Residue, then its C-alpha position, 0 to 999 in steps of 0.5 A: x892301907x884303906x881307911x873307913x873310920x873318920x874320927x874318934x866317934x865312928x860306929x862299931x864295926x862288925x866283923x866276920x872272919x872266916x878262912x878254909x871253906x874249901x867248898x866244893x872239896x869239903x862242903x858242897x856249900x857254905x853253911x846257912x849260919x855262916x851266910x846269915x853272919x855274912x849278911x850281918x856283917x860291916x866286913x867279911x875277913x876271909x884268909x883263903x883257901x876258898x878253892x872254887x871262884x863261885x864262893x869268891x863270887x857268892x861272899x862278894x854279892x852277899x857281903x857289905x864289904x869283902x877283904x880276902x886272900x888267897x890261899x895254898x889250894x886256890x888257883x890261878x883265877x882265885x889268885x888273879x883277883x886275890x892278893x896274898x896279903x891284905x891290909x885294911x884299917x877298921x874301926x881305928x885298928x890296923x888288920x892284916x890277912x894272911x893265909x899262912x903264918x907257919x908253924x904254931x911253934x914260934x908263931x907269935x915272934x914270927x909274926x910280930x917280926x913279920x907284921x909290926x905295923x898290924x895290930x890284928x892279924x886274921x890267918x888260916x891254913x891249920x883249921x885250928x881256931x887261935x886266939x893269942x897276942x904276939x908280945x910287941x906284935x899284932x893279936x893273932x885270929x884263926x877262926x878255923x873252918x866252917x866246912x872242914x874240921x880236921x881234928x877239931x871237934x867242931x866247924x867254927x868261924x868268928x865274929x868280933x866288933x871294933x870300935x874307936x881302936x878297941x877289938x871286943x866281943x871276939x867270939x868263936x862260934x861252933x857250927x853243928x855237926x853235920 
């Protein structure tokens, strides 16, 4: 697991959490607000379903650091460049990123069993924002989708700050309806 922090006084790390971008199937491009957040973030965590390689290239170019995984709608070229599960240490916390975690029912217990070594698990697939704690396991965060709201009232993404082993300022952002 990568560790980019080296002590209790490391500076806060600003995170952008995104998933299910589905470009160009659900949107022609990423929203401008999301791109501005990409520029501000220290680390972008993308939980899969990019759909096109151009979106991966764009975020790799713009992000200071990108941690991403492939999703069920991602083809061979994306799967060749991205792992199914990514793990990284940020601000003293152990993060994991994965696309699918299964049905909502039983998710916390299932993820606690599958990822007992993580503090935070970022996931996607459902397009439904999610923020819960798994008893004895990781905090579970799904940022929703910035391009395909499905049955949700808004397209969404999340930001957060992590420092000294504390995840703070976890914020779900609603994008304007298009």
